[in-house]
FIKE-59774 format. One record per residue: residue number from 1; residue in three letters; x, y, z of N, C-alpha, C in turn. Coordinates in Angstrom, 1 decimal. Example, Ala and Ser with C-alpha at 12.3 -4.5 7.8 and 13.67 -1.06 7.14 Angstrom:
BEGIN
1; ALA; 13.2; -5.7; 7.8; 12.3; -4.5; 7.8; 13.2; -3.3; 7.8
2; SER; 12.8; -2.2; 7.1; 13.7; -1.1; 7.1; 12.9; 0.0; 7.9
END
This chain:
BEGIN
1; UNK; -12.6; -56.4; -60.6; -12.2; -56.7; -59.2; -13.5; -56.8; -58.4
2; UNK; -13.7; -57.8; -57.7; -14.8; -57.9; -56.8; -14.7; -57.1; -55.6
3; UNK; -15.8; -56.6; -55.0; -15.7; -55.7; -53.9; -16.6; -56.3; -52.8
4; UNK; -16.2; -56.0; -51.6; -17.1; -56.3; -50.4; -17.9; -55.1; -50.0
5; UNK; -19.1; -55.2; -49.4; -19.7; -54.0; -48.9; -18.9; -53.5; -47.7
6; UNK; -19.3; -52.3; -47.3; -18.6; -51.7; -46.2; -18.8; -52.6; -44.9
7; UNK; -17.7; -52.8; -44.2; -17.8; -53.7; -43.0; -18.4; -52.9; -41.9
8; UNK; -19.2; -53.5; -41.1; -19.9; -52.9; -39.9; -19.4; -53.6; -38.7
9; UNK; -18.9; -52.8; -37.7; -18.4; -53.3; -36.5; -19.5; -53.9; -35.7
10; UNK; -19.2; -55.1; -35.2; -20.1; -55.8; -34.3; -20.0; -55.3; -32.8
11; UNK; -18.8; -54.7; -32.5; -18.6; -54.0; -31.2; -17.6; -52.9; -31.5
12; UNK; -17.6; -52.0; -30.5; -16.8; -50.7; -30.7; -15.3; -51.0; -30.9
13; UNK; -14.8; -52.1; -30.4; -13.4; -52.4; -30.4; -13.0; -53.4; -31.5
14; UNK; -13.9; -53.7; -32.3; -13.6; -54.7; -33.4; -12.7; -54.1; -34.5
15; UNK; -11.7; -54.8; -34.8; -10.7; -54.3; -35.8; -11.2; -54.8; -37.2
16; UNK; -11.2; -53.8; -38.2; -11.6; -54.1; -39.5; -10.3; -54.1; -40.4
17; UNK; -10.0; -55.3; -40.9; -8.7; -55.5; -41.6; -8.8; -55.8; -43.0
18; UNK; -8.0; -55.2; -43.9; -7.9; -55.5; -45.3; -6.6; -56.3; -45.5
19; UNK; -6.7; -57.4; -46.1; -5.5; -58.3; -46.4; -5.3; -58.4; -47.9
20; UNK; -4.2; -58.0; -48.4; -3.9; -57.9; -49.9; -2.7; -58.7; -50.2
21; UNK; -2.8; -59.7; -51.0; -1.7; -60.5; -51.6; -1.4; -60.0; -53.0
22; UNK; -0.2; -59.5; -53.3; 0.1; -59.0; -54.6; 1.0; -60.1; -55.3
23; UNK; 0.5; -60.7; -56.3; 1.3; -61.8; -56.9; 0.7; -62.0; -58.3
24; UNK; 1.5; -61.9; -59.3; 1.0; -62.2; -60.7; 0.6; -63.7; -60.8
25; UNK; 1.5; -64.6; -60.3; 1.3; -66.0; -60.4; 0.1; -66.5; -59.6
26; UNK; 0.0; -66.1; -58.3; -1.1; -66.6; -57.5; -2.4; -66.0; -58.0
27; UNK; -2.4; -64.8; -58.4; -3.7; -64.2; -58.9; -4.2; -64.8; -60.2
28; UNK; -3.2; -65.4; -60.9; -3.6; -66.1; -62.2; -4.0; -67.6; -62.0
29; UNK; -3.8; -68.0; -60.7; -4.1; -69.4; -60.4; -2.9; -70.4; -60.7
30; UNK; -1.7; -69.8; -60.9; -0.5; -70.7; -61.2; -0.1; -71.4; -59.9
31; UNK; -0.3; -70.8; -58.8; 0.0; -71.5; -57.5; -0.9; -70.9; -56.4
32; UNK; -1.1; -71.6; -55.3; -2.0; -71.2; -54.3; -1.3; -70.1; -53.4
33; UNK; -2.1; -69.1; -53.2; -1.6; -68.0; -52.4; -1.4; -68.4; -50.9
34; UNK; -0.3; -68.1; -50.3; 0.0; -68.4; -48.9; 0.0; -67.1; -48.1
35; UNK; 0.0; -66.0; -48.7; 0.1; -64.7; -47.9; -1.1; -64.4; -47.1
36; UNK; -2.3; -64.4; -47.7; -3.5; -64.1; -47.0; -3.8; -65.1; -45.9
37; UNK; -3.7; -66.4; -46.1; -3.9; -67.3; -45.0; -2.9; -67.1; -43.8
38; UNK; -1.7; -66.8; -44.2; -0.7; -66.6; -43.1; -1.0; -65.4; -42.3
39; UNK; -1.4; -64.3; -43.0; -1.7; -63.1; -42.3; -2.9; -63.3; -41.3
40; UNK; -4.0; -63.9; -41.9; -5.2; -64.0; -41.1; -4.9; -65.0; -39.9
41; UNK; -4.2; -66.0; -40.1; -3.9; -67.0; -39.0; -3.1; -66.3; -37.9
42; UNK; -2.1; -65.5; -38.3; -1.3; -64.8; -37.3; -2.2; -63.8; -36.5
43; UNK; -3.0; -63.0; -37.2; -3.9; -62.0; -36.5; -4.9; -62.7; -35.6
44; UNK; -5.5; -63.8; -36.1; -6.4; -64.5; -35.2; -5.8; -65.0; -33.9
45; UNK; -4.5; -65.4; -34.0; -3.8; -65.8; -32.8; -3.3; -64.7; -32.0
46; UNK; -3.0; -63.5; -32.6; -2.4; -62.4; -31.8; -3.5; -61.5; -31.1
47; UNK; -4.6; -61.3; -31.8; -5.6; -60.3; -31.3; -6.4; -60.9; -30.2
48; UNK; -6.6; -60.1; -29.1; -7.4; -60.4; -28.0; -8.9; -60.3; -28.3
49; UNK; -9.2; -59.3; -29.1; -10.6; -59.1; -29.5; -10.9; -59.7; -30.9
50; UNK; -12.1; -59.3; -31.4; -12.5; -59.8; -32.7; -12.0; -59.0; -33.8
51; UNK; -12.0; -59.6; -35.0; -11.7; -58.8; -36.2; -12.5; -59.3; -37.4
52; UNK; -12.7; -58.5; -38.3; -13.4; -58.8; -39.6; -12.3; -58.6; -40.7
53; UNK; -12.4; -59.4; -41.7; -11.4; -59.3; -42.8; -12.1; -59.1; -44.2
54; UNK; -11.4; -58.3; -45.0; -11.7; -58.2; -46.4; -10.4; -58.6; -47.1
55; UNK; -10.5; -59.6; -48.0; -9.3; -60.1; -48.7; -9.3; -59.8; -50.1
56; UNK; -8.1; -59.6; -50.7; -7.9; -59.3; -52.1; -6.6; -60.0; -52.6
57; UNK; -6.7; -60.8; -53.7; -5.6; -61.4; -54.3; -5.5; -60.8; -55.7
58; UNK; -4.4; -60.0; -55.9; -4.3; -59.2; -57.1; -3.0; -59.3; -57.8
59; UNK; -2.9; -58.9; -59.0; -1.6; -59.0; -59.8; -0.7; -57.8; -59.4
60; UNK; 0.5; -57.9; -59.8; 1.5; -56.8; -59.6; 1.3; -55.7; -60.6
61; UNK; 0.2; -54.9; -60.5; -0.1; -53.8; -61.3; -0.3; -52.6; -60.5
62; UNK; 0.5; -51.6; -60.7; 0.5; -50.4; -59.8; -0.9; -49.8; -59.7
63; UNK; -1.6; -49.5; -60.8; -2.9; -48.9; -60.7; -3.9; -49.8; -59.9
64; UNK; -3.8; -51.1; -60.1; -4.7; -52.0; -59.5; -4.4; -52.0; -58.0
65; UNK; -3.2; -52.1; -57.6; -2.8; -52.1; -56.2; -3.3; -50.8; -55.5
66; UNK; -3.1; -49.6; -56.1; -3.6; -48.4; -55.6; -5.1; -48.3; -55.4
67; UNK; -5.8; -48.8; -56.5; -7.3; -48.8; -56.4; -7.7; -49.7; -55.3
68; UNK; -7.1; -50.8; -55.1; -7.5; -51.8; -54.1; -7.3; -51.2; -52.7
69; UNK; -6.2; -50.5; -52.4; -5.9; -49.9; -51.1; -6.9; -48.8; -50.9
70; UNK; -7.2; -48.0; -51.9; -8.2; -46.9; -51.7; -9.6; -47.6; -51.4
71; UNK; -10.0; -48.6; -52.1; -11.3; -49.3; -51.9; -11.4; -49.8; -50.4
72; UNK; -10.3; -50.5; -50.0; -10.4; -51.1; -48.6; -10.4; -50.0; -47.5
73; UNK; -9.8; -48.9; -47.7; -9.9; -47.8; -46.7; -11.1; -47.0; -46.9
74; UNK; -11.4; -46.5; -48.0; -12.4; -45.5; -48.2; -13.8; -46.1; -48.3
75; UNK; -13.9; -47.3; -48.9; -15.2; -47.9; -49.2; -15.5; -49.0; -48.2
76; UNK; -14.6; -49.9; -47.9; -14.9; -51.0; -47.0; -14.7; -50.5; -45.6
77; UNK; -13.9; -49.5; -45.3; -13.8; -48.9; -44.0; -12.7; -49.6; -43.1
78; UNK; -11.7; -50.2; -43.7; -10.7; -50.9; -42.9; -9.9; -49.9; -42.0
79; UNK; -9.6; -50.4; -40.8; -8.7; -49.6; -39.9; -7.2; -49.9; -40.2
80; UNK; -7.0; -51.1; -40.7; -5.6; -51.6; -40.9; -5.6; -52.4; -42.2
81; UNK; -4.7; -52.1; -43.1; -4.5; -52.9; -44.3; -3.1; -53.4; -44.4
82; UNK; -3.0; -54.7; -44.5; -1.7; -55.4; -44.6; -1.5; -56.0; -46.0
83; UNK; -0.4; -55.6; -46.7; -0.1; -56.2; -48.0; 1.0; -57.2; -47.9
84; UNK; 1.1; -58.2; -48.8; 2.2; -59.1; -48.8; 2.6; -59.3; -50.3
85; UNK; 3.9; -59.2; -50.5; 4.4; -59.4; -51.9; 4.6; -58.1; -52.6
86; UNK; 5.5; -58.2; -53.7; 5.8; -57.1; -54.6; 6.6; -56.0; -54.0
87; UNK; 7.5; -56.3; -53.1; 8.3; -55.2; -52.4; 9.8; -55.3; -52.7
88; UNK; 10.2; -56.2; -53.6; 11.6; -56.3; -53.9; 12.1; -55.3; -55.0
89; UNK; 13.3; -55.6; -55.6; 13.8; -54.7; -56.6; 13.4; -55.0; -58.1
90; UNK; 12.7; -56.2; -58.3; 12.3; -56.6; -59.6; 11.4; -55.5; -60.3
91; UNK; 11.4; -55.5; -61.6; 10.6; -54.5; -62.3; 9.1; -54.6; -62.0
92; UNK; 8.6; -55.8; -61.7; 7.2; -56.0; -61.4; 6.9; -55.7; -60.0
93; UNK; 7.9; -55.4; -59.1; 7.6; -55.2; -57.7; 7.3; -53.7; -57.5
94; UNK; 6.0; -53.4; -57.4; 5.6; -52.0; -57.4; 4.6; -51.7; -56.2
95; UNK; 4.5; -52.6; -55.3; 3.6; -52.4; -54.1; 4.0; -51.1; -53.3
96; UNK; 5.3; -50.9; -53.0; 5.6; -49.7; -52.3; 5.2; -48.4; -53.0
97; UNK; 5.5; -48.4; -54.3; 5.1; -47.2; -55.1; 3.6; -46.9; -55.0
98; UNK; 2.8; -48.0; -55.2; 1.3; -47.8; -55.1; 0.9; -47.4; -53.7
99; UNK; 1.5; -47.9; -52.7; 1.2; -47.6; -51.3; 1.5; -46.1; -51.1
100; UNK; 2.6; -45.6; -51.5; 3.0; -44.2; -51.3; 2.1; -43.3; -52.1
101; UNK; 1.6; -43.8; -53.2; 0.7; -43.0; -54.0; -0.6; -42.6; -53.3
102; UNK; -1.1; -43.5; -52.5; -2.4; -43.3; -51.8; -2.3; -42.8; -50.4
103; UNK; -1.0; -42.5; -50.0; -0.8; -42.0; -48.6; -1.0; -40.6; -48.4
104; UNK; -1.4; -40.3; -47.1; -1.4; -38.9; -46.7; -0.2; -38.6; -45.7
105; UNK; 0.3; -39.7; -45.1; 1.4; -39.6; -44.2; 2.3; -40.9; -44.4
106; UNK; 3.6; -40.7; -44.4; 4.5; -41.9; -44.4; 4.9; -42.2; -43.0
107; UNK; 5.1; -43.5; -42.7; 5.5; -44.0; -41.4; 6.8; -44.8; -41.6
108; UNK; 7.9; -44.2; -41.7; 9.1; -44.9; -42.1; 9.7; -45.9; -41.1
109; UNK; 9.3; -45.7; -39.8; 9.8; -46.6; -38.8; 9.5; -48.0; -39.0
110; UNK; 8.3; -48.3; -39.6; 7.9; -49.7; -39.8; 8.8; -50.4; -40.7
111; UNK; 9.1; -49.8; -41.9; 10.0; -50.4; -42.8; 11.4; -50.6; -42.3
112; UNK; 11.9; -49.6; -41.6; 13.2; -49.7; -41.0; 13.3; -50.9; -40.0
113; UNK; 12.3; -51.1; -39.2; 12.3; -52.2; -38.2; 12.2; -53.5; -38.9
114; UNK; 11.4; -53.6; -40.0; 11.2; -54.9; -40.7; 12.6; -55.3; -41.3
115; UNK; 13.3; -54.4; -41.8; 14.6; -54.7; -42.4; 15.6; -55.1; -41.4
116; UNK; 15.5; -54.4; -40.2; 16.4; -54.8; -39.1; 16.2; -56.2; -38.7
117; UNK; 14.9; -56.6; -38.6; 14.6; -58.0; -38.2; 15.1; -59.0; -39.2
118; UNK; 14.8; -58.7; -40.5; 15.1; -59.6; -41.6; 16.7; -59.8; -41.7
119; UNK; 17.4; -58.7; -41.4; 18.9; -58.8; -41.5; 19.5; -59.7; -40.5
120; UNK; 18.7; -60.1; -39.5; 19.2; -61.2; -38.6; 19.3; -62.5; -39.3
121; UNK; 18.6; -62.7; -40.4; 18.6; -63.9; -41.1; 19.3; -64.0; -42.4
122; UNK; 19.1; -62.9; -43.2; 19.6; -62.9; -44.6; 20.2; -61.5; -44.9
123; UNK; 21.4; -61.4; -45.6; 21.9; -60.1; -45.9; 21.1; -59.5; -47.0
124; UNK; 20.3; -60.3; -47.8; 19.5; -59.7; -48.9; 18.3; -58.9; -48.3
125; UNK; 18.1; -58.8; -47.0; 17.0; -58.0; -46.4; 17.2; -56.5; -46.8
126; UNK; 18.4; -56.1; -47.2; 18.6; -54.7; -47.6; 17.9; -54.5; -49.0
127; UNK; 17.5; -55.5; -49.7; 16.8; -55.3; -50.9; 15.3; -55.1; -50.8
128; UNK; 14.8; -55.3; -49.6; 13.4; -55.2; -49.4; 13.0; -53.7; -49.3
129; UNK; 11.8; -53.4; -49.8; 11.5; -51.9; -49.9; 10.1; -51.7; -49.2
130; UNK; 9.8; -52.5; -48.2; 8.5; -52.3; -47.5; 8.3; -50.9; -47.0
131; UNK; 7.1; -50.4; -47.1; 6.8; -49.1; -46.5; 5.5; -49.2; -45.7
132; UNK; 5.3; -48.2; -44.9; 4.0; -48.1; -44.2; 3.5; -46.7; -44.2
133; UNK; 2.2; -46.5; -44.3; 1.6; -45.2; -44.5; 0.3; -45.1; -43.7
134; UNK; -0.1; -43.9; -43.6; -1.5; -43.6; -43.1; -2.2; -43.0; -44.3
135; UNK; -3.5; -43.5; -44.5; -4.3; -42.9; -45.5; -5.5; -42.3; -44.7
136; UNK; -5.8; -41.0; -45.0; -6.8; -40.3; -44.3; -7.9; -39.8; -45.3
137; UNK; -9.1; -39.9; -44.9; -10.2; -39.2; -45.6; -10.9; -38.3; -44.6
138; UNK; -12.0; -37.7; -45.0; -12.7; -36.7; -44.1; -13.1; -37.3; -42.8
139; UNK; -13.6; -38.5; -42.8; -14.1; -39.1; -41.6; -13.4; -40.4; -41.1
140; UNK; -12.3; -40.7; -41.7; -11.7; -42.0; -41.4; -10.2; -42.0; -41.7
141; UNK; -9.5; -42.9; -41.1; -8.1; -43.1; -41.4; -7.7; -44.5; -41.2
142; UNK; -6.7; -45.0; -41.9; -6.2; -46.3; -41.8; -4.7; -46.4; -41.9
143; UNK; -4.1; -47.4; -41.2; -2.7; -47.7; -41.3; -2.5; -48.8; -42.4
144; UNK; -1.6; -48.6; -43.3; -1.3; -49.5; -44.4; 0.1; -49.9; -44.3
145; UNK; 0.4; -51.2; -44.2; 1.7; -51.7; -44.0; 2.0; -52.8; -45.1
146; UNK; 3.2; -52.6; -45.8; 3.7; -53.6; -46.7; 4.5; -54.7; -45.9
147; UNK; 4.2; -55.9; -46.1; 4.9; -57.0; -45.4; 5.6; -57.9; -46.4
148; UNK; 6.6; -58.7; -46.0; 7.3; -59.6; -46.9; 6.3; -60.6; -47.5
149; UNK; 6.8; -61.4; -48.5; 6.0; -62.3; -49.2; 5.9; -63.7; -48.6
150; UNK; 6.9; -64.1; -47.8; 7.0; -65.4; -47.3; 6.4; -65.5; -45.9
151; UNK; 5.6; -66.6; -45.6; 4.9; -66.7; -44.3; 5.9; -66.7; -43.1
152; UNK; 7.0; -67.3; -43.2; 8.0; -67.2; -42.1; 8.4; -65.8; -41.9
153; UNK; 8.7; -65.0; -42.9; 9.1; -63.6; -42.8; 8.0; -62.8; -42.3
154; UNK; 6.8; -63.1; -42.7; 5.6; -62.3; -42.2; 5.5; -62.4; -40.7
155; UNK; 5.6; -63.7; -40.2; 5.5; -63.9; -38.7; 6.7; -63.2; -38.0
156; UNK; 7.9; -63.3; -38.5; 9.0; -62.7; -37.9; 8.9; -61.2; -37.8
157; UNK; 8.5; -60.6; -38.8; 8.4; -59.1; -38.8; 7.2; -58.6; -37.9
158; UNK; 6.1; -59.3; -37.9; 5.0; -58.9; -37.1; 5.3; -59.2; -35.6
159; UNK; 5.9; -60.3; -35.3; 6.0; -60.8; -33.9; 7.3; -60.5; -33.3
160; UNK; 8.3; -60.3; -34.1; 9.7; -60.1; -33.5; 10.4; -61.4; -33.3
161; UNK; 11.6; -61.3; -32.6; 12.4; -62.4; -32.4; 12.5; -62.7; -30.9
162; UNK; 12.4; -64.0; -30.5; 12.5; -64.4; -29.1; 13.5; -65.4; -29.0
163; UNK; 14.1; -65.5; -27.7; 15.1; -66.6; -27.5; 14.3; -67.9; -27.1
164; UNK; 15.1; -68.9; -26.8; 14.5; -70.2; -26.5; 13.6; -70.2; -25.3
165; UNK; 13.7; -69.2; -24.4; 12.9; -69.1; -23.3; 11.7; -68.2; -23.5
166; UNK; 11.6; -67.7; -24.7; 10.4; -66.8; -25.0; 10.6; -65.3; -24.7
167; UNK; 11.9; -65.0; -24.3; 12.1; -63.6; -24.0; 12.3; -62.8; -25.3
168; UNK; 11.8; -61.6; -25.4; 11.9; -60.8; -26.6; 13.3; -60.3; -26.8
169; UNK; 13.8; -60.6; -28.0; 15.2; -60.2; -28.4; 15.1; -58.9; -29.3
170; UNK; 14.1; -58.9; -30.2; 13.9; -57.8; -31.1; 12.4; -57.6; -31.2
171; UNK; 11.9; -56.4; -31.0; 10.4; -56.2; -31.0; 9.9; -56.3; -32.5
172; UNK; 8.8; -56.9; -32.6; 8.1; -57.0; -33.9; 7.3; -55.7; -34.2
173; UNK; 7.0; -55.4; -35.4; 6.4; -54.1; -35.7; 4.9; -54.1; -35.2
174; UNK; 4.3; -55.2; -35.0; 2.9; -55.1; -34.5; 2.8; -54.6; -33.1
175; UNK; 3.8; -54.6; -32.4; 3.8; -54.0; -31.0; 3.4; -52.5; -31.0
176; UNK; 3.7; -51.8; -32.1; 3.3; -50.4; -32.3; 2.0; -50.2; -33.0
177; UNK; 1.4; -51.2; -33.6; 0.2; -51.0; -34.4; -1.0; -50.6; -33.6
178; UNK; -1.3; -51.2; -32.4; -2.5; -50.8; -31.7; -2.5; -49.3; -31.3
179; UNK; -1.3; -48.8; -30.8; -1.3; -47.4; -30.4; -1.3; -46.5; -31.6
180; UNK; -0.8; -46.9; -32.8; -0.9; -46.1; -34.0; -2.4; -46.0; -34.4
181; UNK; -3.1; -47.1; -34.3; -4.5; -47.0; -34.6; -5.3; -46.2; -33.6
182; UNK; -4.9; -46.2; -32.4; -5.5; -45.3; -31.4; -5.3; -43.8; -31.9
183; UNK; -4.1; -43.5; -32.3; -3.8; -42.1; -32.6; -4.5; -41.6; -33.9
184; UNK; -4.9; -42.5; -34.7; -5.6; -42.1; -36.0; -7.1; -42.2; -35.9
185; UNK; -7.6; -42.6; -34.6; -9.0; -42.6; -34.4; -9.7; -43.9; -34.5
186; UNK; -8.9; -45.0; -34.6; -9.5; -46.3; -34.7; -9.9; -47.0; -33.4
187; UNK; -10.3; -48.3; -33.4; -10.7; -49.0; -32.2; -9.5; -49.3; -31.3
188; UNK; -9.8; -49.6; -30.1; -8.8; -49.9; -29.1; -8.4; -51.4; -29.2
189; UNK; -7.2; -51.7; -29.7; -6.8; -53.1; -30.0; -5.9; -53.6; -28.8
190; UNK; -6.2; -54.8; -28.4; -5.4; -55.5; -27.4; -4.9; -56.8; -28.0
191; UNK; -3.7; -57.3; -27.5; -3.1; -58.5; -28.1; -2.8; -59.5; -27.0
192; UNK; -2.6; -60.7; -27.4; -2.1; -61.8; -26.5; -0.6; -61.6; -26.3
193; UNK; -0.2; -61.4; -25.1; 1.2; -61.1; -24.8; 2.1; -62.3; -25.2
194; UNK; 1.6; -63.5; -25.2; 2.4; -64.6; -25.6; 2.8; -64.6; -27.0
195; UNK; 2.1; -63.8; -27.9; 2.4; -63.7; -29.3; 3.2; -62.4; -29.5
196; UNK; 2.6; -61.3; -29.1; 3.2; -60.0; -29.2; 2.6; -59.0; -28.2
197; UNK; 3.4; -58.3; -27.5; 2.9; -57.4; -26.4; 2.8; -56.0; -27.0
198; UNK; 1.5; -55.5; -27.1; 1.3; -54.2; -27.6; 1.8; -53.1; -26.6
199; UNK; 2.5; -52.1; -27.2; 3.0; -51.1; -26.3; 2.2; -49.8; -26.5
200; UNK; 1.8; -49.2; -25.3; 1.2; -47.9; -25.2; 1.8; -47.1; -24.1
201; UNK; 1.9; -45.8; -24.2; 2.3; -45.0; -23.0; 1.3; -45.3; -21.9
202; UNK; 1.7; -45.1; -20.7; 0.8; -45.4; -19.5; -0.5; -44.6; -19.6
203; UNK; -0.3; -43.3; -20.1; -1.5; -42.5; -20.2; -2.5; -42.9; -21.2
204; UNK; -2.1; -43.8; -22.1; -3.0; -44.3; -23.2; -3.6; -45.7; -22.9
205; UNK; -3.2; -46.3; -21.8; -3.7; -47.6; -21.5; -5.1; -47.5; -20.9
206; UNK; -6.0; -48.2; -21.4; -7.4; -48.2; -20.9; -7.5; -49.1; -19.7
207; UNK; -8.2; -48.7; -18.7; -8.5; -49.5; -17.5; -9.2; -50.8; -17.9
208; UNK; -8.9; -51.9; -17.3; -9.7; -53.1; -17.6; -11.2; -53.0; -17.3
209; UNK; -12.0; -53.6; -18.2; -13.4; -53.6; -18.0; -13.8; -54.3; -16.7
210; UNK; -14.8; -53.8; -16.0; -15.2; -54.4; -14.7; -15.9; -55.8; -15.0
END
């Protein structure tokens, strides 16, 4: 597995992101991965500030997934790691197990909300097993979230559901990500409200720069 050197922030509020696509077929070259491009495109559109990315395309192997998550948090220094794929009930779907293995805290609300969003579209959303966790080391912590495998579902779970006029019907999970990253000691992340409005308690909202 190739590795990137530790990412270095170009400014204090830059988000360092790990993007992991878990797929036997895509990692073997049988078809082109769509997960990582979809994730990066959505983040580039949603984030108000800058981000750096470390990407990994790997097979559905539990030890490999766990090693990759540890590398991205502990060695590369990512604040946020998003995975796509490997979260169903099939025998090769082991991303949640690998994610829980490297966790120091589980964040069950993220998985609960993702399934609530997906149930608006398909009853088989109850088969999804996405989890979210925090991994902590002595001097760093990161949020790790398992996302669905399809680009449309990735967008829906991150962004939420809106009506024809753009009013929010169901909040997406990314609305809670910036404040979670605040709480674990990461950079201050802001978003474009037209994509997703980040929520923070009033006491945690930073005054606009002069």
